[in-house]
N, CA and C atoms of all chains as a GROMACS GRO file, in nm:
protein
  654
    1GLU      N    1   2.523  13.292  19.543
    1GLU     CA    2   2.524  13.235  19.668
    1GLU      C    3   2.417  13.115  19.666
    2ALA      N    4   2.314  13.110  19.570
    2ALA     CA    5   2.210  13.002  19.613
    2ALA      C    6   2.240  12.893  19.537
    3ASP      N    7   2.252  12.760  19.583
    3ASP     CA    8   2.273  12.632  19.511
    3ASP      C    9   2.141  12.576  19.493
    4ILE      N   10   2.014  12.641  19.527
    4ILE     CA   11   1.886  12.608  19.519
    4ILE      C   12   1.810  12.674  19.426
    5TYR      N   13   1.746  12.622  19.348
    5TYR     CA   14   1.694  12.710  19.214
    5TYR      C   15   1.514  12.708  19.219
    6GLN      N   16   1.449  12.808  19.211
    6GLN     CA   17   1.296  12.802  19.183
    6GLN      C   18   1.289  12.865  19.057
    7THR      N   19   1.207  12.774  18.976
    7THR     CA   20   1.138  12.839  18.878
    7THR      C   21   0.958  12.783  18.868
    8PRO      N   22   0.886  12.882  18.796
    8PRO     CA   23   0.926  13.009  18.745
    8PRO      C   24   0.949  13.087  18.871
    9ARG      N   25   1.002  13.232  18.853
    9ARG     CA   26   1.026  13.306  18.943
    9ARG      C   27   0.893  13.402  18.956
   10TYR      N   28   0.802  13.417  18.874
   10TYR     CA   29   0.677  13.476  18.887
   10TYR      C   30   0.595  13.395  18.798
   11LEU      N   31   0.453  13.392  18.839
   11LEU     CA   32   0.374  13.333  18.756
   11LEU      C   33   0.213  13.396  18.781
   12VAL      N   34   0.159  13.419  18.666
   12VAL     CA   35   0.014  13.478  18.658
   12VAL      C   36  -0.059  13.383  18.595
   13ILE      N   37  -0.173  13.310  18.643
   13ILE     CA   38  -0.214  13.214  18.568
   13ILE      C   39  -0.385  13.224  18.610
   14GLY      N   40  -0.453  13.165  18.541
   14GLY     CA   41  -0.617  13.171  18.555
   14GLY      C   42  -0.667  13.068  18.653
   15THR      N   43  -0.759  13.068  18.726
   15THR     CA   44  -0.837  13.011  18.819
   15THR      C   45  -0.850  12.870  18.715
   16GLY      N   46  -0.833  12.754  18.798
   16GLY     CA   47  -0.853  12.598  18.752
   16GLY      C   48  -0.759  12.541  18.690
   17LYS      N   49  -0.637  12.615  18.646
   17LYS     CA   50  -0.505  12.558  18.598
   17LYS      C   51  -0.447  12.469  18.690
   18LYS      N   52  -0.355  12.377  18.630
   18LYS     CA   53  -0.302  12.285  18.694
   18LYS      C   54  -0.144  12.368  18.683
   19ILE      N   55  -0.093  12.373  18.814
   19ILE     CA   56   0.038  12.444  18.819
   19ILE      C   57   0.166  12.347  18.871
   20THR      N   58   0.288  12.332  18.825
   20THR     CA   59   0.368  12.273  18.874
   20THR      C   60   0.490  12.363  18.901
   21LEU      N   61   0.551  12.407  19.035
   21LEU     CA   62   0.636  12.491  19.075
   21LEU      C   63   0.751  12.400  19.087
   22GLU      N   64   0.891  12.432  19.026
   22GLU     CA   65   1.012  12.363  19.037
   22GLU      C   66   1.118  12.383  19.132
   23CYS      N   67   1.196  12.313  19.212
   23CYS     CA   68   1.262  12.326  19.295
   23CYS      C   69   1.390  12.234  19.269
   24SER      N   70   1.486  12.272  19.251
   24SER     CA   71   1.628  12.191  19.235
   24SER      C   72   1.739  12.230  19.331
   25GLN      N   73   1.800  12.150  19.384
   25GLN     CA   74   1.932  12.179  19.458
   25GLN      C   75   2.048  12.110  19.423
   26THR      N   76   2.155  12.142  19.439
   26THR     CA   77   2.280  12.096  19.387
   26THR      C   78   2.396  12.041  19.486
   27MET      N   79   2.313  12.056  19.649
   27MET     CA   80   2.409  12.058  19.722
   27MET      C   81   2.424  11.886  19.773
   28GLY      N   82   2.321  11.815  19.730
   28GLY     CA   83   2.283  11.658  19.749
   28GLY      C   84   2.242  11.658  19.899
   29HIS      N   85   2.159  11.758  19.931
   29HIS     CA   86   2.089  11.728  20.053
   29HIS      C   87   1.978  11.642  20.074
   30ASP      N   88   2.003  11.580  20.172
   30ASP     CA   89   1.844  11.500  20.161
   30ASP      C   90   1.712  11.561  20.202
   31LYS      N   91   1.720  11.671  20.303
   31LYS     CA   92   1.607  11.730  20.322
   31LYS      C   93   1.558  11.837  20.240
   32MET      N   94   1.425  11.830  20.218
   32MET     CA   95   1.374  11.961  20.140
   32MET      C   96   1.247  11.972  20.197
   33TYR      N   97   1.196  12.106  20.146
   33TYR     CA   98   1.090  12.187  20.214
   33TYR      C   99   1.016  12.270  20.132
   34TRP      N  100   0.907  12.277  20.148
   34TRP     CA  101   0.811  12.388  20.075
   34TRP      C  102   0.737  12.451  20.172
   35TYR      N  103   0.750  12.587  20.164
   35TYR     CA  104   0.692  12.698  20.275
   35TYR      C  105   0.607  12.776  20.181
   36GLN      N  106   0.502  12.824  20.245
   36GLN     CA  107   0.411  12.939  20.181
   36GLN      C  108   0.410  13.067  20.270
   37GLN      N  109   0.435  13.162  20.202
   37GLN     CA  110   0.481  13.293  20.271
   37GLN      C  111   0.399  13.402  20.203
   38ASP      N  112   0.292  13.475  20.273
   38ASP     CA  113   0.226  13.599  20.224
   38ASP      C  114   0.343  13.726  20.252
   39PRO      N  115   0.308  13.827  20.169
   39PRO     CA  116   0.404  13.924  20.199
   39PRO      C  117   0.410  13.990  20.328
   40GLY      N  118   0.504  13.995  20.386
   40GLY     CA  119   0.538  14.028  20.549
   40GLY      C  120   0.494  13.947  20.655
   41MET      N  121   0.472  13.822  20.593
   41MET     CA  122   0.384  13.735  20.711
   41MET      C  123   0.495  13.634  20.753
   42GLU      N  124   0.485  13.532  20.841
   42GLU     CA  125   0.559  13.395  20.887
   42GLU      C  126   0.521  13.312  20.754
   43LEU      N  127   0.619  13.200  20.766
   43LEU     CA  128   0.645  13.080  20.679
   43LEU      C  129   0.545  12.976  20.727
   44HIS      N  130   0.443  12.934  20.664
   44HIS     CA  131   0.401  12.819  20.680
   44HIS      C  132   0.445  12.684  20.587
   45LEU      N  133   0.468  12.588  20.643
   45LEU     CA  134   0.512  12.441  20.595
   45LEU      C  135   0.404  12.373  20.514
   46ILE      N  136   0.424  12.350  20.397
   46ILE     CA  137   0.333  12.300  20.300
   46ILE      C  138   0.348  12.123  20.287
   47HIS      N  139   0.486  12.107  20.254
   47HIS     CA  140   0.530  11.956  20.240
   47HIS      C  141   0.686  11.955  20.284
   48TYR      N  142   0.702  11.833  20.301
   48TYR     CA  143   0.864  11.829  20.337
   48TYR      C  144   0.910  11.689  20.292
   49SER      N  145   1.040  11.674  20.275
   49SER     CA  146   1.084  11.542  20.248
   49SER      C  147   1.229  11.494  20.311
   50TYR      N  148   1.231  11.380  20.390
   50TYR     CA  149   1.349  11.328  20.431
   50TYR      C  150   1.463  11.283  20.330
   51GLY      N  151   1.404  11.245  20.195
   51GLY     CA  152   1.482  11.179  20.095
   51GLY      C  153   1.403  11.104  19.995
   52VAL      N  154   1.462  11.055  19.912
   52VAL     CA  155   1.414  10.990  19.786
   52VAL      C  156   1.313  10.901  19.834
   53ASN      N  157   1.177  10.936  19.759
   53ASN     CA  158   1.046  10.850  19.801
   53ASN      C  159   0.981  10.881  19.926
   54SER      N  160   1.040  11.005  20.000
   54SER     CA  161   0.997  11.019  20.135
   54SER      C  162   0.927  11.144  20.108
   55THR      N  163   0.783  11.172  20.114
   55THR     CA  164   0.725  11.304  20.148
   55THR      C  165   0.616  11.302  20.254
   56GLU      N  166   0.645  11.415  20.314
   56GLU     CA  167   0.525  11.442  20.425
   56GLU      C  168   0.454  11.565  20.415
   57LYS      N  169   0.331  11.576  20.479
   57LYS     CA  170   0.229  11.688  20.505
   57LYS      C  171   0.287  11.782  20.578
   58GLY      N  172   0.298  11.914  20.574
   58GLY     CA  173   0.302  11.999  20.654
   58GLY      C  174   0.159  12.061  20.705
   59ASP      N  175   0.170  12.188  20.757
   59ASP     CA  176   0.033  12.236  20.843
   59ASP      C  177  -0.045  12.261  20.711
   60LEU      N  178  -0.018  12.315  20.589
   60LEU     CA  179  -0.091  12.380  20.504
   60LEU      C  180  -0.076  12.314  20.378
   61SER      N  181  -0.084  12.160  20.391
   61SER     CA  182  -0.067  12.078  20.253
   61SER      C  183  -0.182  12.034  20.174
   62SER      N  184  -0.313  12.113  20.194
   62SER     CA  185  -0.432  12.035  20.153
   62SER      C  186  -0.425  12.119  19.989
   63GLU      N  187  -0.470  12.071  19.899
   63GLU     CA  188  -0.507  12.100  19.770
   63GLU      C  189  -0.347  12.109  19.694
   64SER      N  190  -0.238  12.040  19.756
   64SER     CA  191  -0.126  12.040  19.682
   64SER      C  192  -0.053  11.914  19.694
   65THR      N  193   0.054  11.873  19.601
   65THR     CA  194   0.120  11.771  19.615
   65THR      C  195   0.260  11.787  19.568
   66VAL      N  196   0.327  11.694  19.627
   66VAL     CA  197   0.489  11.708  19.608
   66VAL      C  198   0.527  11.545  19.554
   67SER      N  199   0.644  11.555  19.502
   67SER     CA  200   0.715  11.412  19.454
   67SER      C  201   0.869  11.417  19.496
   68ARG      N  202   0.917  11.307  19.505
   68ARG     CA  203   1.079  11.332  19.553
   68ARG      C  204   1.139  11.194  19.482
   69ILE      N  205   1.134  11.216  19.349
   69ILE     CA  206   1.209  11.087  19.265
   69ILE      C  207   1.367  11.100  19.273
   70ARG      N  208   1.396  11.188  19.251
   70ARG     CA  209   1.564  11.220  19.268
   70ARG      C  210   1.571  11.324  19.373
   71THR      N  211   1.694  11.314  19.434
   71THR     CA  212   1.755  11.388  19.563
   71THR      C  213   1.729  11.519  19.532
   72GLU      N  214   1.806  11.574  19.411
   72GLU     CA  215   1.779  11.714  19.366
   72GLU      C  216   1.676  11.768  19.318
   73HIS      N  217   1.575  11.705  19.296
   73HIS     CA  218   1.445  11.765  19.230
   73HIS      C  219   1.328  11.744  19.341
   74PHE      N  220   1.259  11.857  19.374
   74PHE     CA  221   1.115  11.862  19.459
   74PHE      C  222   1.011  11.923  19.408
   75PRO      N  223   0.945  11.908  19.307
   75PRO     CA  224   0.850  11.985  19.262
   75PRO      C  225   0.713  11.968  19.328
   76LEU      N  226   0.644  12.095  19.324
   76LEU     CA  227   0.523  12.108  19.387
   76LEU      C  228   0.412  12.156  19.302
   77THR      N  229   0.288  12.070  19.311
   77THR     CA  230   0.208  12.090  19.225
   77THR      C  231   0.051  12.115  19.267
   78LEU      N  232  -0.020  12.216  19.198
   78LEU     CA  233  -0.149  12.239  19.253
   78LEU      C  234  -0.233  12.199  19.138
   79GLU      N  235  -0.305  12.113  19.166
   79GLU     CA  236  -0.400  12.038  19.058
   79GLU      C  237  -0.503  12.156  19.027
   80SER      N  238  -0.555  12.214  19.102
   80SER     CA  239  -0.674  12.320  19.058
   80SER      C  240  -0.641  12.440  19.113
   81ALA      N  241  -0.581  12.534  19.046
   81ALA     CA  242  -0.532  12.679  19.088
   81ALA      C  243  -0.662  12.790  19.110
   82ARG      N  244  -0.640  12.828  19.271
   82ARG     CA  245  -0.755  12.909  19.285
   82ARG      C  246  -0.680  13.023  19.356
   83PRO      N  247  -0.782  13.160  19.350
   83PRO     CA  248  -0.747  13.286  19.407
   83PRO      C  249  -0.648  13.247  19.526
   84SER      N  250  -0.704  13.181  19.618
   84SER     CA  251  -0.668  13.182  19.753
   84SER      C  252  -0.532  13.117  19.766
   85HIS      N  253  -0.478  13.065  19.644
   85HIS     CA  254  -0.337  13.036  19.619
   85HIS      C  255  -0.234  13.109  19.598
   86THR      N  256  -0.291  13.233  19.562
   86THR     CA  257  -0.183  13.362  19.565
   86THR      C  258  -0.131  13.398  19.666
   87SER      N  259   0.020  13.390  19.651
   87SER     CA  260   0.121  13.401  19.742
   87SER      C  261   0.271  13.351  19.689
   88GLN      N  262   0.353  13.362  19.789
   88GLN     CA  263   0.490  13.359  19.734
   88GLN      C  264   0.518  13.187  19.802
   89TYR      N  265   0.607  13.104  19.691
   89TYR     CA  266   0.627  12.993  19.785
   89TYR      C  267   0.752  12.956  19.757
   90LEU      N  268   0.829  12.928  19.871
   90LEU     CA  269   0.948  12.917  19.890
   90LEU      C  270   1.005  12.757  19.915
   91CYS      N  271   1.126  12.728  19.852
   91CYS     CA  272   1.143  12.580  19.863
   91CYS      C  273   1.299  12.602  19.921
   92ALA      N  274   1.321  12.492  20.031
   92ALA     CA  275   1.441  12.491  20.102
   92ALA      C  276   1.486  12.364  20.089
   93SER      N  277   1.628  12.352  20.150
   93SER     CA  278   1.683  12.223  20.169
   93SER      C  279   1.786  12.228  20.290
   94SER      N  280   1.808  12.116  20.355
   94SER     CA  281   1.938  12.102  20.441
   94SER      C  282   1.960  11.961  20.447
   95ARG      N  283   2.080  11.960  20.520
   95ARG     CA  284   2.157  11.842  20.507
   95ARG      C  285   2.113  11.739  20.582
   96THR      N  286   2.062  11.812  20.728
   96THR     CA  287   2.007  11.702  20.816
   96THR      C  288   1.883  11.794  20.869
   97GLY      N  289   1.794  11.750  20.968
   97GLY     CA  290   1.677  11.832  21.005
   97GLY      C  291   1.740  11.942  21.100
   98ASP      N  292   1.840  11.923  21.165
   98ASP     CA  293   1.908  12.018  21.240
   98ASP      C  294   1.990  12.102  21.196
   99GLN      N  295   2.039  12.098  21.055
   99GLN     CA  296   2.096  12.180  21.005
   99GLN      C  297   2.068  12.305  20.949
  100PRO      N  298   2.095  12.437  20.904
  100PRO     CA  299   2.067  12.550  20.830
  100PRO      C  300   1.995  12.484  20.720
  101GLN      N  301   1.898  12.561  20.671
  101GLN     CA  302   1.826  12.560  20.571
  101GLN      C  303   1.872  12.654  20.446
  102HIS      N  304   1.892  12.581  20.350
  102HIS     CA  305   1.920  12.697  20.203
  102HIS      C  306   1.810  12.728  20.158
  103PHE      N  307   1.752  12.866  20.132
  103PHE     CA  308   1.635  12.883  20.065
  103PHE      C  309   1.661  12.940  19.896
  104GLY      N  310   1.555  12.897  19.846
  104GLY     CA  311   1.560  12.974  19.662
  104GLY      C  312   1.507  13.086  19.685
  105ASP      N  313   1.494  13.173  19.585
  105ASP     CA  314   1.443  13.300  19.609
  105ASP      C  315   1.292  13.286  19.574
  106GLY      N  316   1.228  13.206  19.570
  106GLY     CA  317   1.100  13.208  19.571
  106GLY      C  318   1.021  13.203  19.414
  107THR      N  319   0.885  13.154  19.431
  107THR     CA  320   0.786  13.165  19.326
  107THR      C  321   0.704  13.275  19.340
  108ARG      N  322   0.680  13.372  19.294
  108ARG     CA  323   0.544  13.473  19.321
  108ARG      C  324   0.430  13.416  19.235
  109LEU      N  325   0.320  13.381  19.296
  109LEU     CA  326   0.221  13.322  19.230
  109LEU      C  327   0.090  13.406  19.224
  110SER      N  328   0.036  13.410  19.123
  110SER     CA  329  -0.088  13.508  19.140
  110SER      C  330  -0.193  13.442  19.055
  111ILE      N  331  -0.309  13.408  19.102
  111ILE     CA  332  -0.430  13.333  19.048
  111ILE      C  333  -0.522  13.426  19.024
  112LEU      N  334  -0.567  13.445  18.885
  112LEU     CA  335  -0.645  13.543  18.879
  112LEU      C  336  -0.798  13.476  18.868
  113SER      N  337   0.126  13.218  21.571
  113SER     CA  338   0.227  13.143  21.490
  113SER      C  339   0.233  12.993  21.569
  114GLN      N  340   0.290  12.905  21.478
  114GLN     CA  341   0.306  12.734  21.518
  114GLN      C  342   0.420  12.747  21.634
  115GLN      N  343   0.521  12.815  21.619
  115GLN     CA  344   0.632  12.791  21.708
  115GLN      C  345   0.637  12.916  21.789
  116GLY      N  346   0.635  13.050  21.729
  116GLY     CA  347   0.680  13.170  21.822
  116GLY      C  348   0.661  13.282  21.753
  117GLU      N  349   0.694  13.382  21.815
  117GLU     CA  350   0.680  13.554  21.785
  117GLU      C  351   0.809  13.587  21.794
  118GLU      N  352   0.807  13.698  21.693
  118GLU     CA  353   0.925  13.782  21.726
  118GLU      C  354   0.874  13.915  21.763
  119ASP      N  355   0.972  14.000  21.846
  119ASP     CA  356   0.903  14.141  21.888
  119ASP      C  357   1.042  14.227  21.893
  120PRO      N  358   1.036  14.340  21.844
  120PRO     CA  359   0.909  14.404  21.799
  120PRO      C  360   0.890  14.369  21.669
  121GLN      N  361   0.761  14.381  21.593
  121GLN     CA  362   0.720  14.348  21.479
  121GLN      C  363   0.800  14.415  21.364
  122ALA      N  364   0.842  14.573  21.400
  122ALA     CA  365   0.897  14.621  21.304
  122ALA      C  366   0.990  14.745  21.410
  123LEU      N  367   1.111  14.760  21.343
  123LEU     CA  368   1.184  14.836  21.406
  123LEU      C  369   1.289  14.929  21.297
  124SER      N  370   1.294  15.060  21.324
  124SER     CA  371   1.338  15.145  21.261
  124SER      C  372   1.454  15.236  21.332
  125ILE      N  373   1.610  15.217  21.268
  125ILE     CA  374   1.695  15.272  21.379
  125ILE      C  375   1.786  15.366  21.281
  126GLN      N  376   1.869  15.434  21.309
  126GLN     CA  377   1.971  15.509  21.242
  126GLN      C  378   2.116  15.421  21.231
  127GLU      N  379   2.151  15.439  21.111
  127GLU     CA  380   2.277  15.359  21.080
  127GLU      C  381   2.397  15.400  21.181
  128GLY      N  382   2.443  15.270  21.233
  128GLY     CA  383   2.546  15.276  21.333
  128GLY      C  384   2.474  15.251  21.468
  129GLU      N  385   2.365  15.259  21.501
  129GLU     CA  386   2.299  15.218  21.622
  129GLU      C  387   2.306  15.069  21.602
  130ASN      N  388   2.267  15.019  21.720
  130ASN     CA  389   2.252  14.856  21.747
  130ASN      C  390   2.104  14.815  21.730
  131ALA      N  391   2.060  14.702  21.691
  131ALA     CA  392   1.942  14.652  21.672
  131ALA      C  393   1.918  14.543  21.763
  132THR      N  394   1.820  14.537  21.860
  132THR     CA  395   1.790  14.420  21.922
  132THR      C  396   1.647  14.351  21.879
  133MET      N  397   1.624  14.226  21.857
  133MET     CA  398   1.500  14.154  21.829
  133MET      C  399   1.521  14.049  21.922
  134ASN      N  400   1.371  14.016  21.959
  134ASN     CA  401   1.365  13.900  22.028
  134ASN      C  402   1.272  13.829  21.983
  135CYS      N  403   1.284  13.678  22.032
  135CYS     CA  404   1.217  13.574  21.986
  135CYS      C  405   1.152  13.489  22.089
  136SER      N  406   1.018  13.461  22.095
  136SER     CA  407   0.996  13.348  22.196
  136SER      C  408   0.933  13.239  22.137
  137TYR      N  409   0.953  13.095  22.216
  137TYR     CA  410   0.888  13.000  22.115
  137TYR      C  411   0.835  12.913  22.215
  138LYS      N  412   0.760  12.824  22.159
  138LYS     CA  413   0.652  12.766  22.242
  138LYS      C  414   0.690  12.592  22.303
  139THR      N  415   0.764  12.531  22.216
  139THR     CA  416   0.787  12.386  22.273
  139THR      C  417   0.961  12.418  22.298
  140SER      N  418   0.994  12.307  22.341
  140SER     CA  419   1.142  12.266  22.353
  140SER      C  420   1.193  12.239  22.225
  141ILE      N  421   1.331  12.278  22.209
  141ILE     CA  422   1.388  12.286  22.114
  141ILE      C  423   1.553  12.207  22.116
  142ASN      N  424   1.612  12.161  22.010
  142ASN     CA  425   1.728  12.153  22.013
  142ASN      C  426   1.843  12.213  21.983
  143ASN      N  427   1.792  12.324  21.877
  143ASN     CA  428   1.860  12.430  21.853
  143ASN      C  429   1.762  12.556  21.784
  144LEU      N  430   1.806  12.686  21.819
  144LEU     CA  431   1.726  12.782  21.744
  144LEU      C  432   1.810  12.854  21.641
  145GLN      N  433   1.749  12.903  21.512
  145GLN     CA  434   1.856  12.966  21.417
  145GLN      C  435   1.782  13.082  21.405
  146TRP      N  436   1.842  13.165  21.345
  146TRP     CA  437   1.823  13.313  21.305
  146TRP      C  438   1.844  13.310  21.138
  147TYR      N  439   1.744  13.371  21.084
  147TYR     CA  440   1.748  13.418  20.932
  147TYR      C  441   1.733  13.528  20.894
  148ARG      N  442   1.768  13.580  20.809
  148ARG     CA  443   1.711  13.744  20.751
  148ARG      C  444   1.682  13.700  20.610
  149GLN      N  445   1.566  13.795  20.547
  149GLN     CA  446   1.519  13.766  20.433
  149GLN      C  447   1.500  13.932  20.380
  150ASN      N  448   1.584  13.952  20.267
  150ASN     CA  449   1.555  14.070  20.193
  150ASN      C  450   1.410  14.068  20.140
  151SER      N  451   1.384  14.182  20.108
  151SER     CA  452   1.259  14.191  20.021
  151SER      C  453   1.248  14.121  19.881
  152GLY      N  454   1.173  14.025  19.851
  152GLY     CA  455   1.138  13.979  19.746
  152GLY      C  456   1.266  13.830  19.711
  153ARG      N  457   1.324  13.809  19.821
  153ARG     CA  458   1.413  13.697  19.818
  153ARG      C  459   1.379  13.601  19.928
  154GLY      N  460   1.452  13.496  19.904
  154GLY     CA  461   1.463  13.369  20.021
  154GLY      C  462   1.501  13.406  20.140
  155LEU      N  463   1.490  13.337  20.228
  155LEU     CA  464   1.558  13.343  20.354
  155LEU      C  465   1.711  13.300  20.355
  156VAL      N  466   1.800  13.355  20.423
  156VAL     CA  467   1.946  13.324  20.417
  156VAL      C  468   1.966  13.306  20.593
  157HIS      N  469   2.046  13.210  20.596
  157HIS     CA  470   2.071  13.162  20.740
  157HIS      C  471   2.193  13.261  20.809
  158LEU      N  472   2.175  13.301  20.927
  158LEU     CA  473   2.269  13.377  20.999
  158LEU      C  474   2.328  13.303  21.095
  159ILE      N  475   2.266  13.241  21.193
  159ILE     CA  476   2.342  13.195  21.310
  159ILE      C  477   2.252  13.078  21.356
  160LEU      N  478   2.330  12.968  21.432
  160LEU     CA  479   2.251  12.877  21.469
  160LEU      C  480   2.311  12.870  21.624
  161ILE      N  481   2.208  12.854  21.751
  161ILE     CA  482   2.267  12.820  21.858
  161ILE      C  483   2.201  12.696  21.926
  162ARG      N  484   2.276  12.650  22.003
  162ARG     CA  485   2.196  12.499  22.045
  162ARG      C  486   2.164  12.520  22.156
  163SER      N  487   2.082  12.434  22.211
  163SER     CA  488   2.003  12.433  22.330
  163SER      C  489   2.100  12.449  22.453
  164ASN      N  490   2.234  12.367  22.444
  164ASN     CA  491   2.273  12.385  22.575
  164ASN      C  492   2.409  12.496  22.553
  165GLU      N  493   2.391  12.580  22.467
  165GLU     CA  494   2.446  12.744  22.465
  165GLU      C  495   2.358  12.816  22.518
  166ARG      N  496   2.438  12.936  22.579
  166ARG     CA  497   2.368  13.057  22.609
  166ARG      C  498   2.399  13.188  22.527
  167GLU      N  499   2.495  13.188  22.465
  167GLU     CA  500   2.523  13.298  22.374
  167GLU      C  501   2.637  13.248  22.251
  168LYS      N  502   2.586  13.311  22.144
  168LYS     CA  503   2.670  13.284  22.048
  168LYS      C  504   2.702  13.401  21.966
  169HIS      N  505   2.815  13.424  21.915
  169HIS     CA  506   2.863  13.575  21.820
  169HIS      C  507   2.939  13.500  21.689
  170SER      N  508   2.900  13.614  21.601
  170SER     CA  509   2.924  13.578  21.468
  170SER      C  510   2.944  13.726  21.395
  171GLY      N  511   3.067  13.753  21.394
  171GLY     CA  512   3.084  13.911  21.335
  171GLY      C  513   3.020  13.992  21.405
  172ARG      N  514   2.907  14.086  21.371
  172ARG     CA  515   2.845  14.178  21.452
  172ARG      C  516   2.709  14.129  21.478
  173LEU      N  517   2.692  14.000  21.500
  173LEU     CA  518   2.561  13.944  21.557
  173LEU      C  519   2.620  13.889  21.694
  174ARG      N  520   2.510  13.895  21.738
  174ARG     CA  521   2.537  13.832  21.904
  174ARG      C  522   2.390  13.769  21.923
  175VAL      N  523   2.364  13.616  21.952
  175VAL     CA  524   2.245  13.586  21.974
  175VAL      C  525   2.266  13.509  22.124
  176THR      N  526   2.153  13.524  22.206
  176THR     CA  527   2.157  13.486  22.334
  176THR      C  528   2.002  13.384  22.349
  177LEU      N  529   2.061  13.290  22.422
  177LEU     CA  530   1.910  13.167  22.447
  177LEU      C  531   1.905  13.151  22.586
  178ASP      N  532   1.780  13.158  22.620
  178ASP     CA  533   1.700  13.134  22.757
  178ASP      C  534   1.614  13.013  22.737
  179THR      N  535   1.662  12.916  22.763
  179THR     CA  536   1.558  12.791  22.747
  179THR      C  537   1.475  12.785  22.847
  180SER      N  538   1.490  12.876  22.966
  180SER     CA  539   1.409  12.856  23.081
  180SER      C  540   1.283  12.950  23.037
  181LYS      N  541   1.311  13.050  22.967
  181LYS     CA  542   1.212  13.129  22.953
  181LYS      C  543   1.156  13.131  22.785
  182LYS      N  544   1.202  13.009  22.713
  182LYS     CA  545   1.197  12.995  22.588
  182LYS      C  546   1.184  13.133  22.539
  183SER      N  547   1.305  13.196  22.514
  183SER     CA  548   1.333  13.321  22.441
  183SER      C  549   1.479  13.336  22.379
  184SER      N  550   1.470  13.393  22.294
  184SER     CA  551   1.633  13.397  22.223
  184SER      C  552   1.620  13.570  22.191
  185SER      N  553   1.716  13.629  22.171
  185SER     CA  554   1.743  13.759  22.118
  185SER      C  555   1.870  13.760  22.012
  186LEU      N  556   1.847  13.824  21.922
  186LEU     CA  557   1.931  13.879  21.809
  186LEU      C  558   1.978  14.013  21.821
  187LEU      N  559   2.111  14.057  21.857
  187LEU     CA  560   2.161  14.194  21.845
  187LEU      C  561   2.243  14.196  21.737
  188ILE      N  562   2.234  14.292  21.677
  188ILE     CA  563   2.335  14.359  21.550
  188ILE      C  564   2.364  14.476  21.603
  189THR      N  565   2.517  14.490  21.573
  189THR     CA  566   2.581  14.592  21.632
  189THR      C  567   2.643  14.663  21.530
  190ALA      N  568   2.618  14.814  21.540
  190ALA     CA  569   2.698  14.907  21.414
  190ALA      C  570   2.621  14.876  21.314
  191SER      N  571   2.492  14.874  21.335
  191SER     CA  572   2.396  14.847  21.192
  191SER      C  573   2.446  14.933  21.068
  192ARG      N  574   2.386  14.900  20.957
  192ARG     CA  575   2.408  14.928  20.820
  192ARG      C  576   2.306  14.960  20.728
  193ALA      N  577   2.295  15.024  20.635
  193ALA     CA  578   2.178  15.054  20.583
  193ALA      C  579   2.137  14.913  20.501
  194ALA      N  580   2.256  14.825  20.472
  194ALA     CA  581   2.244  14.672  20.402
  194ALA      C  582   2.180  14.586  20.504
  195ASP      N  583   2.163  14.643  20.624
  195ASP     CA  584   2.110  14.511  20.724
  195ASP      C  585   1.939  14.529  20.722
  196THR      N  586   1.898  14.641  20.642
  196THR     CA  587   1.761  14.630  20.615
  196THR      C  588   1.701  14.519  20.582
  197ALA      N  589   1.587  14.436  20.632
  197ALA     CA  590   1.574  14.334  20.610
  197ALA      C  591   1.469  14.291  20.714
  198SER      N  592   1.404  14.180  20.690
  198SER     CA  593   1.320  14.111  20.797
  198SER      C  594   1.369  13.978  20.860
  199TYR      N  595   1.382  13.990  20.995
  199TYR     CA  596   1.466  13.861  21.064
  199TYR      C  597   1.357  13.775  21.124
  200PHE      N  598   1.408  13.633  21.101
  200PHE     CA  599   1.331  13.542  21.153
  200PHE      C  600   1.388  13.455  21.248
  201CYS      N  601   1.310  13.394  21.366
  201CYS     CA  602   1.392  13.288  21.417
  201CYS      C  603   1.321  13.161  21.378
  202ALA      N  604   1.370  13.048  21.404
  202ALA     CA  605   1.349  12.905  21.366
  202ALA      C  606   1.362  12.813  21.504
  203GLY      N  607   1.285  12.753  21.511
  203GLY     CA  608   1.298  12.631  21.612
  203GLY      C  609   1.273  12.511  21.573
  204ASN      N  610   1.353  12.399  21.589
  204ASN     CA  611   1.279  12.237  21.566
  204ASN      C  612   1.260  12.257  21.409
  205GLN      N  613   1.362  12.271  21.333
  205GLN     CA  614   1.333  12.265  21.191
  205GLN      C  615   1.272  12.350  21.085
  206PHE      N  616   1.140  12.343  21.096
  206PHE     CA  617   1.061  12.419  21.004
  206PHE      C  618   0.961  12.505  21.067
  207TYR      N  619   0.951  12.534  21.191
  207TYR     CA  620   0.858  12.646  21.267
  207TYR      C  621   0.930  12.790  21.268
  208PHE      N  622   0.864  12.876  21.179
  208PHE     CA  623   0.928  13.009  21.202
  208PHE      C  624   0.847  13.106  21.258
  209GLY      N  625   0.931  13.187  21.320
  209GLY     CA  626   0.812  13.306  21.387
  209GLY      C  627   0.779  13.394  21.301
  210THR      N  628   0.737  13.490  21.338
  210THR     CA  629   0.620  13.589  21.264
  210THR      C  630   0.716  13.716  21.197
  211GLY      N  631   0.859  13.729  21.244
  211GLY     CA  632   0.949  13.807  21.182
  211GLY      C  633   0.956  13.967  21.233
  212THR      N  634   1.075  14.013  21.250
  212THR     CA  635   1.065  14.157  21.282
  212THR      C  636   1.131  14.237  21.148
  213SER      N  637   1.086  14.321  21.109
  213SER     CA  638   1.112  14.402  20.989
  213SER      C  639   1.182  14.530  21.064
  214LEU      N  640   1.324  14.522  21.006
  214LEU     CA  641   1.434  14.594  21.042
  214LEU      C  642   1.456  14.711  20.930
  215THR      N  643   1.437  14.844  20.970
  215THR     CA  644   1.493  14.942  20.868
  215THR      C  645   1.581  15.029  20.926
  216VAL      N  646   1.695  15.014  20.852
  216VAL     CA  647   1.832  15.118  20.883
  216VAL      C  648   1.830  15.221  20.824
  217ILE      N  649   1.821  15.350  20.856
  217ILE     CA  650   1.805  15.478  20.778
  217ILE      C  651   1.978  15.544  20.801
  218PRO      N  652   1.989  15.551  20.656
  218PRO     CA  653   2.130  15.618  20.628
  218PRO      C  654   2.170  15.739  20.717
   0.00000   0.00000   0.00000
């Protein structure tokens, strides 16, 4: 079903490490998004992109960065992981801003 | 929530019954979308209703939209155990509600 892929699926890592979460889509979508979601809770927008070389901050963008060098690839980087970063991270893409979003299955991140 | 709330937060029904979830949002919208999320997975898009539409159907799903009240409802008819999931509404691209957790008991 998914044409959007996130790796790793699970990651357990120590405090202070630099982490990059990968997200790739094969649909040629211009719009891509990163969300943070705690179990059973709402989604919070971290970053989004309208296309190559375009990135915007969401409501929860502190302590992380993104890049969009290629249409299909939208990695999220945490420069120095902290226990407060423990959460699920969801990547999504859409053809336009008003069109449905396609989600990956997420990366479940645990910072010790 | 930045955008809105779903109600109820949790719903438990017997297989074959109908399930109704409500969504209220805060700002004006171009469209409203409903998504389903199975445990441990990403969200899956179910249905989109535009601001000039009042009702939309897709299979066992019926969505209504009342822009004057800034609210929407999702009705799932003849529920199945496989419908067990969390359901989210989203307006204006990337503002999702708090979700309704639906459990369908076989």
